[in-house]
Each structure stands twice: as C-alpha cells, then as structure tokens.
C-alpha positions in Angstrom: 146.1 -113.5 121.8 146.0 -117.0 123.3 145.8 -120.6 122.1 144.4 -123.4 124.4 143.6 -126.9 123.2 143.2 -125.8 119.6 141.1 -122.8 120.6 142.5 -119.3 120.1 141.3 -116.2 121.8 141.3 -113.1 119.6 140.0 -109.5 119.9 137.0 -108.7 117.8 136.9 -107.0 115.4 140.4 -107.6 114.5 142.8 -108.2 111.6 142.2 -111.1 109.3 139.0 -113.1 108.6 136.8 -113.8 111.5 133.5 -115.5 111.6 130.7 -113.6 109.8 128.6 -111.8 112.4 131.3 -112.0 115.0 129.8 -112.6 118.4 126.1 -112.0 117.5 125.2 -115.7 117.6 126.9 -116.3 120.9 125.4 -113.2 122.4 121.9 -114.3 121.3 122.5 -117.7 122.9 123.7 -116.1 126.1 120.7 -113.7 126.3 118.1 -116.4 125.4 119.5 -118.7 128.1 119.6 -116.0 130.7 116.0 -114.9 130.0 114.9 -118.5 130.3 116.7 -119.0 133.6 115.0 -115.8 134.9 111.6 -117.2 133.9 111.2 -114.7 131.2 112.0 -117.0 128.2 111.5 -115.9 124.7 111.8 -118.0 121.5 113.9 -115.7 119.3 116.5 -113.0 119.7 114.2 -110.5 118.1 111.9 -110.9 121.2 114.6 -110.0 123.7 114.3 -106.8 125.7 115.6 -103.8 123.7 118.9 -103.4 125.5 119.9 -107.1 124.9 118.5 -107.2 121.3 120.7 -104.2 120.4 123.8 -106.2 121.4 122.8 -109.1 119.1 121.7 -106.9 116.2 124.9 -104.8 116.2 127.5 -105.9 118.7 130.0 -103.5 117.1 127.9 -100.5 118.1 126.8 -101.9 121.4 130.4 -102.5 122.5 132.1 -99.7 120.6 134.3 -98.6 123.6 134.8 -102.1 125.0 137.0 -105.1 124.2 135.2 -108.0 122.7 137.1 -111.3 122.9 136.1 -114.4 120.8 137.3 -117.9 121.3 137.7 -119.6 117.9 137.9 -123.3 117.1 139.2 -123.1 113.6 137.0 -120.5 112.0 134.0 -121.1 114.3 133.3 -118.8 117.2 132.7 -121.0 120.3 133.0 -118.4 123.1 132.8 -114.7 123.8 133.5 -112.2 126.6 133.2 -108.4 126.8 135.6 -106.3 128.9 134.2 -102.9 129.4 136.3 -99.7 128.9 138.1 -98.8 132.1 136.5 -96.2 134.4 138.3 -95.0 137.5 140.8 -97.9 137.3 138.1 -100.5 137.0 136.8 -102.6 134.2 133.9 -105.1 134.1 133.6 -108.6 132.5 130.3 -109.1 130.9 128.6 -111.7 128.6 131.0 -114.6 129.2 129.6 -117.5 127.1 130.8 -120.7 125.8 128.9 -122.7 123.3 127.4 -125.7 125.2 129.0 -128.2 122.7 132.5 -126.8 123.6 132.2 -126.6 127.4 134.8 -128.4 129.6 137.7 -127.5 127.4 139.0 -124.5 129.3 137.5 -121.9 126.9 135.9 -119.8 129.6 139.1 -119.8 131.7 141.0 -118.8 128.6 138.7 -115.9 127.8 138.8 -114.6 131.4 142.6 -114.9 131.4 142.8 -113.0 128.2 140.5 -110.3 129.6 142.6 -110.0 132.8 145.7 -109.6 130.7 144.0 -107.0 128.6 142.9 -105.1 131.7 146.3 -105.2 133.2 147.8 -103.8 129.9 145.3 -101.0 130.1 146.3 -100.0 133.6 143.2 -101.4 135.2 143.6 -102.2 138.9 140.3 -104.0 139.6 138.2 -106.2 137.3 134.6 -106.8 138.5 131.7 -108.8 137.2 128.2 -109.8 138.2 126.8 -113.3 137.9 123.4 -114.9 138.7 123.7 -116.9 141.9 122.1 -119.9 140.3 125.0 -120.2 137.9 127.0 -122.3 140.3 129.5 -123.4 137.7 130.3 -119.8 136.7 130.6 -118.7 140.3 133.0 -121.6 141.0 135.0 -120.7 137.8 135.3 -117.0 138.9 136.4 -118.1 142.5 139.0 -120.4 141.0 140.3 -117.5 139.0 140.7 -115.3 142.1 137.5 -113.3 142.1 135.8 -112.8 145.5 132.3 -111.7 146.4 132.1 -107.9 146.8 129.5 -105.4 147.9 126.8 -105.2 145.3 126.6 -102.4 142.8 123.4 -103.8 141.3 120.1 -104.2 143.1 118.7 -107.1 141.1 117.8 -110.0 143.3 120.0 -113.1 143.0 122.8 -111.1 141.2 126.2 -111.6 142.9 128.9 -109.1 142.4 132.5 -110.2 142.4 135.9 -108.6 141.8 139.6 -109.3 141.5 142.5 -107.0 142.1 145.1 -107.2 139.4 
C-alpha cells in the first residue's frame, strides 16, 4: 500500500509471505502497555481480559470484518492498526501501535494515512477513534493529522474521542 523510509504498509492477511502470526505480537504489546498504563498491569498476554486476549490469540477471527494494516520493515512487523468495517458512513481506527524500537520514523503517520485512504475508498465520510488522554504523543499525532476532539461515545474516564471528516 505505502512505503515510507524503508517501511511498507500492507493489508493483513494479504498476498505473499507476511510475518508468521501477523499482528499478534504487536497487539499483545499494545494491550500489555495499555493495561499497565491503566494500573491493571499483567505480565503475559494470556492474563489479559478475555476481549483483549481474543485479539492476540486469533486476530484473524477478532477482526474478520475489519481492515488490519501492518507496517513492515523487511519481513518484520513493526506497527499495526485496525480500521473497523464502516457503519452508517463511519469507521473507527483502533489498536494503533508501533514497536518502541521503531518509533520516530513516521510509521504511525503512515499507518493512519493508509487507513484514511482505505476509508475513503470504502465510501466512509468520517473516521473516528478513541485515545487515552495520558497518551499525549498519540493525541498530538492525531491532531496533526486533522482529527479533532468530538463528543464522547464512550463513558470510560480519561478516554478522549476524536474524529476526522474525509
């Protein structure tokens, strides 16, 4: 789909050989970090709450109707993002994660850009997302990419909701 500084963004699963396990390792890292930041840290992915553990164990089933994008550096998955299936002209970005060793290279921006392009091709008019307010870097990234804070659709404390019209 895209290539940025030696990193390509591809749809998963897709044609050709992709990293074994696909996004499972990245999703595990995302959820383990998020649980730790919420003060609910666990040591292993098998200790995650059921709904998150299901994504790690079988991402293909968990995101069967969604678009999963992977950022690849060579044959190594270094980032992921999920774009939910459109509903009423809206789609949602979820699970944006870049491996910490590969941050600062524009990978997250590339993944979001690819997701926005996919959404537009699918006829989506609005892309939304939620982000924990303490993730200042992520909030700044989303704002830089044209997302604005919107009325919340989620009641969890410290969760910001944002959206962008395409």
